[in-house]
SEDREN-766013 format. One record per residue: x, y, z of N, C-alpha, C in turn; residue in one letter. Coordinates in steps of 0.2 Angstrom, whole numbers, padded with zeros to 4 digits, always signed. Atoms other than C-alpha are relative to their C-alpha. Example, Ala and Ser with C-alpha at 12.3 -4.5 7.8 and 13.67 -1.06 7.14 Angstrom:
2
+0004-0006+0000+0062-0022+0039+0004+0006+0000A;-0004-0006-0001+0068-0005+0036-0004+0005+0003S;
//
This chain:
468
-0002+0007-0002+0490+0819+0300-0005-0003+0004M;+0005+0003-0004+0478+0806+0306+0003-0003+0006N;-0002+0004-0006+0479+0799+0324+0000-0007-0001L;-0001+0008+0000+0484+0781+0327-0002-0002+0007T;+0002+0003-0006+0479+0769+0341+0006+0002+0005G;-0005-0002-0005+0496+0773+0349+0000+0007+0002N;+0001-0007-0003+0492+0791+0350-0005+0000+0005D;+0005+0000-0005+0477+0787+0360+0002-0004+0006L;-0003+0003-0006+0486+0775+0371+0004+0005+0004I;-0004-0005-0003+0498+0789+0374-0003+0005+0005A;+0004-0005-0004+0484+0800+0382-0004-0004+0005I;+0003+0004-0006+0478+0785+0393-0005-0005-0002G;+0005+0005+0002+0467+0774+0382+0003-0007+0001F;-0003+0007-0001+0469+0755+0386-0001-0004-0007K;+0001+0004+0006+0471+0743+0371-0006-0004+0000P;+0007+0003+0000+0454+0737+0366-0004+0003-0005G;+0005-0002+0005+0438+0740+0357-0001+0008+0000K;+0001-0007+0000+0437+0758+0363+0004+0004-0005A;-0005-0003+0005+0452+0763+0352-0003+0000-0007I;+0003+0001+0007+0443+0756+0337-0006+0005-0001G;+0006-0005+0000+0427+0766+0341+0002+0007-0001I;-0002-0007+0000+0437+0782+0344+0003+0002-0007A;-0003-0001+0007+0446+0780+0327-0006+0001-0005L;+0006+0000+0005+0429+0777+0318-0003+0007+0001D;+0003-0007-0001+0422+0793+0326+0004+0005-0004I;-0004-0005+0003+0437+0803+0320-0001+0000-0008L;+0000+0001+0007+0436+0796+0302-0007+0003-0002A;+0007-0002+0003+0417+0800+0301-0002+0007+0002K;+0002-0007-0003+0415+0816+0311+0005+0005+0001D;-0005-0005-0001+0431+0824+0314+0007+0000-0004Y;-0006+0001+0004+0443+0820+0300+0004+0006-0002A;-0003-0007+0003+0446+0838+0295+0004+0004+0005T;-0003-0003-0005+0452+0843+0312+0008-0002+0001Q;-0007+0002-0001+0470+0844+0317+0001-0005+0006E;-0001+0006-0005+0478+0830+0328-0001+0003+0007S;+0000-0002-0006+0480+0841+0343-0008+0002+0002E;+0007-0001-0001+0461+0846+0342-0003-0006+0001K;+0003+0007-0001+0456+0828+0340+0002-0003+0007Q;-0002+0003-0006+0466+0823+0355-0003+0004+0006L;+0003-0004-0006+0459+0837+0366-0008-0002+0000S;+0007+0002+0000+0442+0831+0360-0002-0006+0004L;+0001+0006-0003+0444+0814+0367+0002+0000+0008F;-0002+0000-0007+0453+0818+0383-0005+0001+0005K;+0006-0001-0005+0437+0824+0393-0004-0006+0000P;+0004+0006+0000+0428+0808+0387+0003-0005+0004V;-0004+0005-0003+0442+0797+0393-0001+0002+0008L;+0000-0002-0007+0442+0807+0410-0007-0001+0003E;+0007+0000-0003+0423+0807+0413-0005-0002-0006N;+0004+0002+0006+0414+0796+0400-0008+0001+0002P;+0007+0000-0002+0397+0797+0410-0003+0007-0002S;+0002-0006+0002+0396+0815+0405-0002+0001-0008A;+0001+0000+0008+0395+0810+0386-0004-0005-0002F;+0005+0006+0002+0382+0796+0387-0005+0002-0005I;+0005-0003+0004+0370+0807+0378+0002+0004-0006T;-0003-0004+0005+0382+0816+0366-0002-0003-0007H;+0003+0003+0006+0376+0814+0348+0006-0003-0004D;-0005+0003+0004+0393+0809+0341+0005-0004+0005K;-0004+0003-0004+0403+0803+0356-0003-0005+0005L;+0004+0005-0005+0390+0792+0366+0003-0007-0001S;-0002+0007+0001+0396+0776+0358+0007-0001+0004A;-0007+0000-0003+0414+0779+0364-0001+0000+0008L;+0001+0000-0008+0408+0784+0382-0003-0006+0002A;+0003+0007-0002+0397+0768+0383+0005-0005+0001I;-0005+0005+0000+0412+0758+0379+0005+0001+0005E;-0004-0001-0005+0423+0766+0391-0002-0001+0007L;+0003+0002-0006+0411+0763+0405-0001-0007+0001L;+0000+0007-0001+0412+0745+0402+0006-0002+0004K;-0006+0002-0004+0423+0735+0414+0005-0002-0004P;-0006+0002+0004+0440+0732+0408+0001-0007+0000L;-0001+0007+0000+0445+0715+0403+0005-0002+0006D;-0004+0002-0006+0451+0707+0419+0003-0007+0000N;-0003+0007+0000+0459+0691+0412+0007+0001+0003T;-0006+0000-0003+0474+0687+0422+0005-0003-0005I;-0005+0003+0005+0490+0685+0411+0004-0005+0003A;-0005+0005-0002+0501+0670+0412+0007+0003-0002L;-0006-0002+0001+0519+0672+0413+0003-0002-0007A;-0002+0002+0007+0528+0672+0396+0004-0007+0000D;-0003+0007+0000+0538+0657+0401-0001-0003+0007S;+0001+0004-0006+0535+0644+0414+0006-0001+0005G;-0005+0003-0004+0545+0639+0429+0002-0007-0002K;-0003+0007+0001+0556+0624+0427-0003-0005+0005S;+0003+0006-0005+0550+0607+0435+0003-0006-0003Y;-0003+0007+0001+0556+0589+0436-0006-0004-0003E;+0005+0005+0003+0548+0576+0425+0003-0007+0001I;-0003+0006-0001+0550+0558+0430-0004-0005-0005Y;+0002+0005+0005+0548+0544+0417-0003+0004-0006G;+0003-0004+0005+0546+0557+0403-0001-0004-0006A;+0000+0004+0006+0548+0544+0389-0007-0003-0001D;+0006+0003+0000+0531+0537+0394-0006+0005+0001A;+0005-0005-0001+0521+0553+0396-0002+0004-0006I;+0002-0003+0006+0510+0560+0383+0000+0007-0001E;-0002-0007+0001+0512+0577+0375-0006+0004+0003Q;+0005-0003-0003+0495+0582+0381+0001+0002+0008G;-0002-0001-0008+0500+0580+0400+0006+0005+0000A;-0005-0005+0000+0516+0590+0396-0002+0007-0001L;+0002-0007+0002+0507+0604+0388-0004+0003+0006N;+0004-0002-0006+0495+0605+0403+0004+0002+0006Q;-0004-0002-0006+0509+0605+0416+0004+0007-0002M;-0003-0006+0002+0518+0618+0406-0004+0007+0001A;+0005-0005-0002+0503+0629+0407-0001+0002+0007T;+0001-0001-0007+0501+0627+0425+0006+0003+0003A;-0006-0003-0003+0519+0632+0428+0001+0007-0002M;+0000-0007+0002+0515+0649+0420-0005+0004+0004R;+0005-0003-0004+0502+0653+0433+0004+0005+0005L;-0004-0005-0004+0507+0669+0443+0000-0003+0007P;+0000+0003-0007+0503+0659+0459+0005-0006+0001V;-0004+0006-0001+0514+0644+0455+0007+0002+0003T;-0006+0000-0004+0529+0641+0466+0005-0005-0003V;-0004+0006+0002+0535+0624+0460-0004-0005-0003A;+0004+0005+0002+0529+0609+0451+0005-0007-0002G;-0004+0006+0002+0534+0591+0446-0006-0005-0003A;+0005+0005+0003+0526+0577+0435+0002-0007+0001L;-0001+0007-0002+0525+0559+0440+0000-0004-0006M;-0001+0005+0006+0529+0544+0429-0007-0003-0002P;+0006+0003+0003+0511+0539+0428-0005+0005-0003D;+0004-0006+0002+0505+0556+0422-0003-0001-0007A;+0004-0001+0006+0492+0558+0408-0005+0006+0000H;+0004-0006+0000+0481+0571+0402-0007+0000+0004Q;+0006-0001-0004+0466+0577+0413-0003+0006-0002G;+0003-0007+0000+0457+0593+0416+0004+0005+0004Y;-0004-0005-0004+0467+0608+0422+0007-0003+0001G;-0007+0003-0001+0482+0600+0430-0001-0007-0002L;+0000+0007+0003+0486+0583+0422+0000-0005+0006P;-0001+0005-0005+0484+0567+0432+0007-0002+0001I;-0007+0001-0001+0500+0564+0440+0004+0006+0001G;-0003-0006+0000+0504+0582+0441+0000+0003+0008G;+0000-0002-0006+0510+0590+0457+0002+0008-0001V;-0001-0007+0001+0509+0609+0459+0000+0004+0007L;+0000-0004-0006+0514+0620+0473-0001+0008-0001A;+0002-0007+0001+0506+0638+0474+0001+0004+0007T;+0000-0005-0006+0507+0653+0486-0007+0002+0002K;+0007-0002-0003+0491+0655+0497-0006-0001-0005N;+0006+0000+0004+0480+0649+0483-0001-0008-0001A;+0002+0007+0001+0470+0633+0480-0004-0001-0007V;+0003+0001+0006+0465+0626+0463-0005-0006+0000I;+0005+0006-0001+0449+0615+0464+0002-0005-0006P;-0002+0005+0005+0454+0607+0447+0007-0003+0001Y;-0007+0003-0001+0472+0605+0453-0001-0005+0006G;+0002+0006-0005+0464+0594+0467-0004-0005-0004V;+0004+0005+0004+0452+0585+0455-0007+0000+0003G;+0007+0001-0001+0434+0580+0455-0001-0005+0006V;+0000+0005-0005+0436+0565+0466+0004+0001+0006D;-0004-0003-0005+0442+0574+0481+0002-0006+0005I;-0002+0005-0005+0453+0563+0493+0000-0007-0002G;+0000+0007+0003+0452+0548+0482+0007-0003+0004C;-0005+0003-0003+0463+0535+0491+0001-0007+0000R;-0001+0007-0001+0471+0518+0494-0001-0002+0007M;+0000+0002-0006+0468+0508+0509+0001-0007+0000C;-0002+0007-0001+0475+0491+0514+0000-0002+0007M;-0001+0004-0006+0473+0479+0528+0003-0006-0001T;-0004+0006+0001+0485+0465+0530-0002-0005+0006I;+0003+0005-0005+0479+0449+0539+0005-0006+0001Y;-0004+0006-0001+0488+0434+0547-0004-0006-0003D;+0003+0006+0004+0480+0422+0534+0005-0002-0005I;-0005+0003+0005+0490+0410+0524-0003+0001-0007A;+0002-0002+0007+0490+0415+0505-0004-0006-0003P;+0004+0006+0003+0483+0397+0501-0007+0001+0001A;+0007-0001-0002+0467+0402+0509-0004+0004-0006T;+0003-0003+0005+0463+0413+0494-0003-0005-0005L;+0003+0005+0005+0461+0398+0483-0005-0005+0003E;+0004+0005-0004+0454+0386+0496-0007+0003+0002A;+0006-0003-0001+0440+0398+0500-0002+0006-0005K;+0002-0005+0005+0438+0407+0484-0007+0002-0001R;+0007-0002+0001+0420+0406+0482-0003+0004+0006E;+0002-0003-0006+0417+0411+0500+0002+0008+0000E;-0003-0007+0000+0428+0427+0498-0003+0004-0006L;+0003-0003+0006+0420+0431+0481-0007+0002+0003K;+0006-0001-0003+0403+0430+0490+0000+0006+0005K;-0001-0005-0005+0410+0441+0504+0001+0007-0003M;-0001-0006+0004+0415+0454+0491-0007+0003-0002L;+0007-0002+0003+0398+0454+0483-0005+0003+0005M;+0004-0002-0005+0389+0456+0499+0002+0006+0004Q;-0003-0005-0005+0400+0469+0508+0003+0006-0004N;-0002-0006+0004+0404+0481+0493-0005+0002-0004T;+0005-0003+0004+0394+0493+0483+0004+0005-0005M;-0003-0004+0005+0399+0502+0467-0004+0004-0004F;+0004-0004+0004+0393+0516+0456-0006+0003+0003G;+0006-0003-0003+0375+0521+0459-0003-0005+0005T;+0003+0005-0005+0372+0505+0470+0002+0003+0007A;-0001-0002-0007+0371+0509+0489-0003-0005+0005T;+0002+0005-0005+0368+0499+0505-0007+0002+0002F;+0007-0001-0002+0349+0497+0510+0000+0004+0007K;-0001-0003-0007+0355+0501+0528+0007+0002+0001K;-0007-0002-0001+0370+0512+0528+0002+0000+0007P;-0003-0001-0006+0381+0512+0543+0001+0007+0002K;-0001-0007-0002+0381+0528+0553+0008+0001+0001D;-0007-0001-0001+0398+0537+0556+0001+0007+0003H;-0001-0006-0004+0405+0551+0567+0001+0006-0005P;-0001-0005+0005+0409+0561+0551-0006+0005-0001I;+0006-0004+0001+0391+0567+0550-0002+0005+0005F;+0000-0005-0005+0393+0576+0566+0004+0006-0001E;-0005-0006+0002+0406+0588+0558-0004+0006-0001R;+0003-0006+0000+0402+0606+0559-0001+0003-0007K;+0001-0002+0007+0404+0608+0540-0006-0001-0003E;+0006+0002+0003+0388+0599+0537-0006+0005+0002F;+0005-0005-0001+0379+0614+0545+0002+0007-0002S;-0003-0006+0001+0390+0628+0542+0001+0002-0008E;-0001-0001+0007+0393+0626+0523-0006-0002-0004L;+0007+0001+0003+0377+0628+0512+0001-0006-0005N;-0001+0006+0005+0384+0616+0498+0000-0006+0003I;-0001+0006-0003+0389+0603+0510-0006-0002+0004V;+0006+0002-0003+0373+0604+0520-0005-0003-0005R;+0005+0002+0005+0363+0601+0504+0002-0007-0002E;-0003+0007+0002+0374+0585+0501+0000-0005+0005L;+0000+0005-0006+0372+0577+0518-0004-0006-0001K;+0004+0006+0001+0358+0565+0514+0003-0004-0005D;-0003+0004+0005+0366+0559+0499+0007-0003+0002R;-0006+0003-0003+0383+0557+0508-0002-0006+0005A;+0002+0005-0004+0374+0547+0521-0002-0006-0004W;+0003+0005+0004+0366+0536+0508+0006-0004-0003Q;-0006+0003+0004+0383+0533+0499+0006-0003+0005Q;-0006+0002-0005+0394+0530+0515+0001-0008-0001I;-0002+0007+0000+0404+0514+0514+0000-0003-0007G;+0000+0003+0007+0402+0512+0495+0006+0003-0004S;-0006-0003+0005+0414+0515+0480-0003+0002-0006S;+0001-0003+0007+0414+0524+0464+0000-0005-0005G;-0001+0004+0005+0414+0517+0447+0007+0001-0003G;-0006-0001+0003+0428+0518+0434+0006-0005+0003G;-0006+0004-0002+0445+0512+0441+0000-0001+0008N;+0000+0002-0007+0439+0510+0459-0001-0007+0001H;+0000+0007-0001+0440+0493+0466+0001-0002+0008F;-0001+0003-0007+0440+0482+0482+0003-0007-0002V;-0003+0007+0002+0451+0466+0480+0004-0003+0006E;-0004+0004-0004+0459+0452+0489+0006-0002-0003F;-0006+0002+0003+0477+0448+0486+0005-0002+0005G;-0006+0002-0004+0494+0443+0492+0005+0005+0001I;-0006-0005-0002+0506+0455+0501+0006-0004+0001V;-0007+0003-0001+0524+0450+0501+0004+0006+0003E;-0004-0005-0003+0534+0460+0514+0007-0002-0002I;-0006+0001+0003+0551+0462+0506+0006+0003+0005L;-0005-0003-0004+0560+0473+0519-0001-0002+0007N;+0001+0002-0007+0563+0466+0537-0001+0006+0004P;+0000-0006-0004+0564+0484+0543-0007+0004-0003I;+0006-0003+0002+0546+0490+0542-0004+0003+0006N;+0004-0003-0005+0533+0500+0552-0005-0004+0003E;+0006+0004-0002+0521+0486+0554+0002-0006+0004F;-0003+0006-0004+0533+0474+0563-0002-0007-0003N;+0002+0006+0004+0529+0461+0550+0007-0004-0002L;-0006+0004+0003+0542+0447+0546-0001+0000-0008Q;+0000+0001+0007+0547+0445+0528-0004-0006-0002V;+0004+0005+0002+0535+0434+0520-0007+0002-0004G;+0006-0001+0003+0518+0432+0512-0006+0000+0005Q;+0006-0001-0004+0501+0438+0519-0006+0001-0004Y;+0006-0002+0004+0483+0439+0513-0002+0008+0002V;+0002-0008-0002+0477+0458+0512-0006+0001-0005A;+0006-0003+0004+0462+0468+0506+0002+0007-0002L;-0001-0007+0002+0465+0483+0496-0006+0003-0004L;+0006-0003+0003+0452+0496+0491+0003+0007-0003S;-0002-0006+0003+0453+0511+0480-0007+0004-0002H;+0006-0004+0001+0439+0525+0480+0001+0006+0003S;+0000-0006-0002+0435+0542+0484-0006+0003+0004G;+0005-0004-0004+0423+0555+0491-0007+0000-0003S;+0007+0002+0003+0408+0549+0480-0003+0007-0002R;+0003-0006+0002+0395+0563+0476+0001+0006+0004G;-0002-0006-0004+0400+0574+0490+0006+0003-0003L;-0006-0003+0003+0417+0577+0483-0001+0003-0007G;+0001-0002+0007+0411+0578+0465-0004+0007+0000A;+0004-0006+0000+0398+0592+0469+0004+0005+0003N;-0004-0005-0003+0410+0601+0480+0005+0003-0005I;-0005-0002+0005+0423+0601+0466-0004+0005-0005A;+0004-0003+0005+0410+0607+0453-0002+0007+0003R;+0002-0006-0003+0403+0621+0465+0006+0005+0000H;-0006-0005-0001+0420+0629+0469+0004+0001-0006Y;-0003-0001+0006+0427+0627+0452-0004+0005-0004T;+0005-0006+0004+0412+0638+0445+0002+0006+0004D;-0001-0007-0004+0416+0651+0459+0007+0002-0002I;-0007-0002+0002+0435+0650+0455+0000+0003-0007A;+0000-0002+0007+0432+0652+0436-0004+0007-0001M;+0004-0007+0001+0420+0667+0439+0005+0006+0003D;-0004-0006-0004+0432+0677+0451+0007+0000-0003V;-0007+0001+0002+0449+0671+0443-0001-0001-0008C;+0000+0001+0007+0448+0674+0424+0007-0001-0003K;-0007+0002+0003+0462+0665+0415-0001-0001-0008L;+0000+0002+0007+0466+0663+0396-0003-0007-0001P;+0004+0006+0001+0456+0649+0388+0004-0006+0001Q;-0003+0007-0001+0470+0636+0389+0002-0001+0007E;-0002+0001-0007+0472+0639+0407-0006+0001+0005A;+0006-0002-0003+0454+0642+0412-0002-0005+0006K;+0002+0005-0005+0452+0625+0422+0005+0001+0006H;-0005-0001-0005+0467+0631+0433-0002+0006+0004L;+0002-0006-0004+0457+0645+0441+0001-0002+0007A;-0001+0001-0007+0461+0647+0459-0004+0004+0005W;+0003-0004-0005+0454+0653+0475+0005+0002+0005L;-0005-0002-0004+0464+0664+0486-0002-0002+0007D;+0001+0003-0007+0465+0656+0504-0002+0006+0005L;+0002-0005-0005+0462+0673+0512-0007+0003-0002D;+0007-0002+0001+0445+0675+0504-0005-0005+0003T;+0005+0005-0003+0429+0667+0511-0001-0006-0005E;+0000+0006+0004+0427+0656+0496+0006-0005+0000A;-0005+0004-0001+0444+0650+0498+0000-0004+0006G;+0000+0003-0007+0442+0646+0516-0005-0005+0000Q;+0006+0005+0001+0425+0637+0512+0003-0006-0003E;-0002+0006+0004+0433+0626+0499+0005-0004+0004Y;-0004+0003-0004+0447+0622+0511-0003-0005+0005W;+0004+0004-0005+0435+0616+0524-0004-0006-0003M;+0004+0005+0003+0424+0607+0512+0005-0006-0003A;-0004+0005+0003+0439+0598+0503+0003-0004+0006M;-0003+0004-0005+0446+0592+0520-0006-0005+0003N;+0006+0004-0002+0428+0586+0525+0000-0006-0005L;+0001+0006+0005+0427+0576+0508+0006-0005+0001A;-0005+0004-0001+0444+0569+0511-0001-0005+0006G;+0002+0004-0005+0439+0563+0528-0006-0005-0001D;+0006+0004+0002+0423+0556+0521+0002-0006-0004Y;-0002+0005+0004+0432+0546+0508+0004-0005+0005A;-0003+0004-0004+0443+0539+0522-0005-0005+0004S;+0005+0004-0004+0427+0534+0532-0003-0005-0004A;+0003+0005+0004+0420+0525+0517+0005-0006+0000C;-0005+0006+0000+0436+0514+0516+0000-0003+0007H;+0000+0003-0007+0436+0511+0535-0006-0005+0000H;+0006+0004+0000+0418+0505+0533+0000-0007-0004Q;-0001+0006+0004+0422+0493+0519+0005-0005+0003I;-0005+0005-0003+0437+0486+0528-0003-0003+0007H;+0004+0003-0006+0426+0484+0544-0004-0005-0002E;+0005+0006+0002+0413+0474+0535+0004-0006-0002R;-0004+0006+0002+0426+0463+0527+0003-0004+0006M;-0003+0003-0006+0435+0460+0544-0005-0004+0004A;+0005+0004-0004+0419+0455+0552-0002-0007-0004I;+0001+0006+0004+0416+0443+0537+0006-0005+0001G;-0005+0004-0001+0433+0436+0539+0001-0003+0007L;-0001+0002-0007+0432+0435+0558+0008+0000+0002R;-0007-0001-0001+0450+0442+0558+0002+0007+0002E;-0002-0007-0002+0459+0457+0566+0006+0001-0004T;-0006-0002+0004+0471+0466+0554+0006+0000+0004P;-0007-0001-0003+0489+0465+0558+0002+0007-0001L;-0002-0007+0001+0491+0482+0550-0005+0003-0005A;+0004-0004+0005+0482+0496+0540+0004+0005-0003M;-0003-0005+0003+0490+0507+0527-0005+0004-0004I;+0005-0004+0004+0481+0522+0519+0004+0006-0002E;-0003-0006+0003+0486+0536+0508-0005+0003-0005N;+0005-0002+0005+0476+0548+0497+0004+0005-0005H;-0002-0005+0005+0478+0559+0482-0006+0004-0002H;+0006-0005+0002+0467+0572+0473-0001+0004+0006N;+0001-0004-0007+0470+0584+0488+0005+0005-0001F;-0004-0005-0001+0479+0599+0493+0003+0001+0007A;-0003-0001-0007+0491+0601+0508+0004+0006+0001W;-0005-0006-0002+0499+0615+0517+0006-0003+0003K;-0006+0003-0002+0517+0611+0518+0005+0006+0000E;-0005-0005+0000+0534+0620+0519+0005-0002-0005K;-0005+0001+0005+0547+0622+0505+0007+0000+0004D;-0007+0001-0003+0566+0620+0508+0002+0006+0004I;-0001-0006-0003+0566+0638+0514-0004+0002+0006L;+0004-0001-0006+0553+0636+0527-0007+0004-0001G;+0006-0003+0001+0539+0645+0518-0006-0004-0001N;+0005+0004+0001+0522+0639+0518-0003+0000-0008E;+0002+0001+0007+0516+0632+0501-0006-0004+0000I;+0005+0004+0001+0500+0624+0495+0001-0005-0005I;-0002+0005+0004+0504+0607+0487-0006-0004-0003V;+0006+0004+0003+0491+0600+0475+0003-0006-0003H;-0002+0007+0003+0493+0581+0471-0006-0003-0003R;+0006+0002+0004+0481+0577+0457+0002-0007-0003K;-0003+0007+0003+0484+0558+0455+0007-0001+0002G;-0007+0000-0002+0500+0559+0465+0000-0002+0007A;+0000+0003-0006+0505+0550+0481+0005+0004+0005T;-0005-0004-0004+0513+0560+0496+0006-0005+0001P;-0006+0004-0001+0531+0554+0498+0005+0003+0004A;-0004-0003-0004+0538+0564+0511+0005-0005+0004G;-0004+0004-0004+0552+0557+0522-0003-0005+0005K;+0003+0005-0005+0546+0541+0530-0007-0001-0001D;+0007+0001+0001+0528+0543+0524-0001-0006-0004V;+0002+0006+0003+0520+0527+0519-0005+0001-0005L;+0005-0001+0005+0510+0524+0504-0001-0007-0004G;+0001+0006+0004+0503+0511+0492-0001+0003-0008I;+0001-0002+0007+0505+0512+0473-0002-0006-0004I;+0003+0006+0003+0494+0500+0464+0002-0001-0008P;-0001+0000+0007+0497+0493+0446-0006-0001-0003G;+0006+0001+0003+0483+0486+0436-0003-0006+0003S;+0003+0006-0003+0471+0472+0440+0003-0006-0001M;-0004+0007+0001+0483+0459+0434+0008+0001+0001A;-0007-0001-0001+0500+0467+0439+0000+0002+0008T;-0001-0002-0007+0507+0470+0456+0000+0007+0002P;+0000-0006-0003+0506+0485+0467+0006+0000+0005G;-0006+0000-0005+0519+0491+0480-0002+0004+0006F;+0000-0004-0006+0520+0497+0498+0006+0003+0000I;-0006-0004+0000+0532+0511+0499+0001+0005+0006V;-0002-0005-0006+0541+0523+0511+0003+0006-0004R;-0003-0005+0004+0544+0540+0504+0007+0002+0003G;-0006-0002-0001+0561+0547+0503+0001+0008+0001K;+0000-0008-0001+0556+0566+0504+0005+0003-0004G;-0004-0004+0005+0565+0572+0488-0004+0006-0001L;+0003-0006+0001+0562+0590+0487-0002+0002-0008A;+0001-0001+0007+0563+0590+0468-0007-0003-0003A;+0006+0003+0002+0548+0579+0467-0006+0003+0004S;+0005-0003-0005+0539+0590+0480-0003-0005+0004I;+0002+0005-0004+0539+0575+0491-0006-0004-0002N;+0005+0004+0003+0528+0565+0479+0002-0006-0004S;-0001+0006+0005+0527+0549+0469-0006-0001-0004A;+0006+0002+0004+0515+0541+0457-0006-0002+0004S;+0005+0003-0004+0498+0536+0463-0002-0007-0003H;+0001+0007+0003+0498+0520+0451+0004-0001-0006G;-0003+0001+0006+0503+0514+0435-0001+0005-0005A;+0002-0005+0005+0494+0527+0425-0002-0002-0007G;+0003+0002+0006+0484+0526+0409+0005+0001-0006R;-0003-0001+0007+0493+0523+0392-0005+0001-0006Q;+0005+0000+0005+0477+0522+0383-0007+0003+0003M;+0006-0003-0002+0461+0533+0384-0005-0005+0001S;+0005+0004-0001+0445+0525+0390-0003-0002-0007R;+0003+0001+0006+0438+0527+0373+0004-0004-0005T;-0004+0004+0004+0452+0520+0364+0001-0008+0002K;+0000+0007-0003+0453+0505+0376-0007-0004-0002A;+0007+0003+0002+0434+0501+0372+0000-0002-0007K;+0001+0001+0007+0437+0502+0354+0005-0005-0003Q;-0005+0004+0002+0453+0492+0353+0001-0007+0003T;-0002+0006-0004+0454+0479+0367-0006-0005+0000I;+0005+0005+0000+0444+0463+0365-0001-0004+0007L;+0001+0004-0007+0436+0453+0380+0005-0006+0000P;-0004+0006+0000+0446+0438+0375+0007+0001+0002G;-0006-0002-0002+0462+0447+0377+0001+0001+0007Q;+0000-0002-0007+0458+0453+0394-0001-0007+0004V;+0001+0007-0004+0452+0435+0400+0006-0004+0000N;-0006+0004+0000+0468+0428+0394+0006+0003+0004K;-0005-0004-0004+0479+0441+0403-0002-0002+0007V;+0002+0001-0007+0469+0438+0419+0001-0007+0002L;-0001+0007-0002+0470+0419+0418+0007-0001+0001K;-0008+0001-0001+0489+0420+0416+0002+0003+0006E;-0002-0003-0006+0490+0431+0431-0003-0003+0006A;+0003+0003-0005+0479+0420+0441-0005+0004+0004G;+0005-0005-0003+0466+0434+0444-0007-0001-0002V;+0007+0001+0002+0447+0432+0445-0003+0007+0001E;+0003-0007+0000+0438+0448+0441-0008+0000+0000L;+0007-0001-0001+0420+0453+0446-0001+0007-0002I;+0002-0007+0002+0413+0468+0436+0006+0003-0005G;-0004-0004+0004+0423+0481+0427-0002+0000-0008S;+0001-0001+0008+0424+0486+0408+0006+0000-0003G;-0006+0000+0004+0436+0486+0394+0005+0006+0001L;-0004-0006-0001+0442+0503+0398+0005-0001+0006D;-0005+0001-0005+0450+0496+0414+0004-0006-0001E;-0004+0005+0002+0459+0482+0405+0007+0001+0002A;-0007-0001-0002+0477+0479+0411+0004+0003-0005P;-0004-0003+0005+0484+0484+0394-0002+0007-0001M;+0001-0007+0001+0476+0501+0395+0004+0004+0005A;-0005-0004-0005+0489+0505+0409+0007-0001-0002Y;-0007+0000+0001+0507+0508+0409+0003-0006+0003K;-0004+0005-0003+0520+0495+0414+0002+0003+0007N;-0001-0002-0007+0520+0497+0433+0008-0001+0002I;-0007+0001-0002+0538+0490+0434+0005+0006-0003H;-0003-0006+0003+0544+0504+0422-0001+0007+0004Q;+0002-0006-0004+0535+0517+0432+0003+0000+0007V;-0004+0000-0007+0543+0511+0449+0007+0001-0002M;-0007-0001+0001+0560+0511+0441+0001+0008-0001D;-0001-0007+0001+0557+0529+0436+0000+0005+0006S;+0000-0004-0007+0554+0534+0454+0003-0003+0005Q;-0003+0003-0005+0566+0524+0463+0004+0005+0005K;-0003-0005-0005+0574+0540+0470-0006+0004+0004D;+0005-0003-0004+0557+0545+0477-0003-0004+0005L;+0003+0004-0005+0551+0530+0486+0005-0007+0001V;-0003+0007-0001+0558+0514+0494-0005-0005+0001E;+0005+0005+0000+0549+0498+0491+0001-0004+0007V;+0000+0004-0006+0544+0489+0507-0003-0007-0001L;+0003+0006+0001+0533+0476+0500-0004+0000-0007G;+0004+0000+0006+0522+0471+0485-0007-0003+0001S;+0006+0003-0001+0504+0466+0483-0003-0002-0007F;+0002+0003+0007+0497+0455+0469-0008-0002+0001M;+0007+0002+0000+0478+0455+0466-0002-0007-0002P;+0002+0007+0001+0469+0438+0466-0008+0000-0002K;+0007+0000+0001+0450+0442+0467-0002+0007+0000I;+0001-0007+0001+0445+0459+0461-0007+0001-0001V;+0007-0002+0001+0428+0467+0462+0000+0008-0002R;+0001-0007+0002+0424+0483+0452-0007+0001-0002M;+0007-0002+0001+0409+0492+0446-0003-0005-0005C;+0003+0005+0004+0397+0479+0438+0001-0007+0003G;+0000+0007-0002+0394+0461+0441+0001-0005-0005D;-0001+0005+0005+0397+0453+0425+0007-0001-0002E;-0006+0001+0003+0412+0445+0418+0001+0002-0007K;+0000-0001+0007+0419+0449+0401-0003-0005-0004F;+0003+0005+0004+0409+0440+0388+0004+0001-0007Q;-0004+0001+0007+0419+0434+0372-0006+0000-0005E;+0005+0001+0006+0410+0436+0355+0004-0003-0005V;-0003+0004+0005+0413+0423+0342+0000+0004-0007D;
//
């Protein structure tokens, strides 16, 4: 009777290549021996493979047994259940990514926001709570990307009366993409200990100093618009009515991107996951790498905030006005929070806005649709989260291939919006309907006011050119 792989597993072999090698050796050199004799032949090789490295017949098996075992971390057979908001408008790719994330052994809970779409690792609009583990790609590449709004006691009619002056102000006081200020403003952020204690951060300090106060490309913007306060009960002590406001959206620039890449590489090296989950590799917060990433992530988030504050400071000086209120919130981040039982969890919000009880936030639409000032309701099912915007309904590639400049110009004109810069991938029609998104999350946030863009600056200085 010939031995089988199950017979070898029964004496201690692990499923894998070694079993195949052992069976080949049997067929070639020991086929005539009885099963018991064959098993007794392999037992000492299994117990001490080093002793058989030079054996004329068993060396191949010994060498294979000395190789490290496959250390891929298995996913759960079925994922934990999670809430989906606005499911009808969420693409299958995002649902697939979230389903994979819910099968991680460190996952505690999750939720998918109505602006969700496919990304890397965790989908954009995905919220994932883990136990003592942080996932760099669950945070995202643009660490601490955020919204920041200042509201001014300026009549909305000023936006039209001083349109050219305001456009010039945007051009002079904002920088996008690879462009930076010739004389960057200093900031206390550069005195932080992380810039001296963490090697990767120390190497990025000069670049971070050069980019301070600037914005990224893509969907990042600085824009003037009209805020309408709708709720008389608000934290800003503002009366119901309309005000001029400045809204910016950007993140941690090259600092955050390089931190994300560096620690994602480390996580993927120490946390081997199946192919479909490899971008969800995590760092244990009890490890040195996990603690380093946490420090670097928080630094990148604070740096992103510093960039926004400098943008708003420059504009306030140009306007010669003191803001009535400032509202700021971030996404692409991980927070230490408590679940309903009081246990500490790590909450990743990749393209999702914190919406804990009474937490303020801004949820923008597109360049031609309103955004909203919101107050969180603290719904546990959503892990105290809401959407971070309207969310893409069309990939950047598809938008560039299918949207015509004339279509964009028509939409902007009808909305009374003037655009400086941008590309077709940021056209309003590439985004979901913000009103449907807000309707899908009315249990998550309370609307305090709206914001309608009027003069928008994005990466690039050219208007859309129509082609005959």
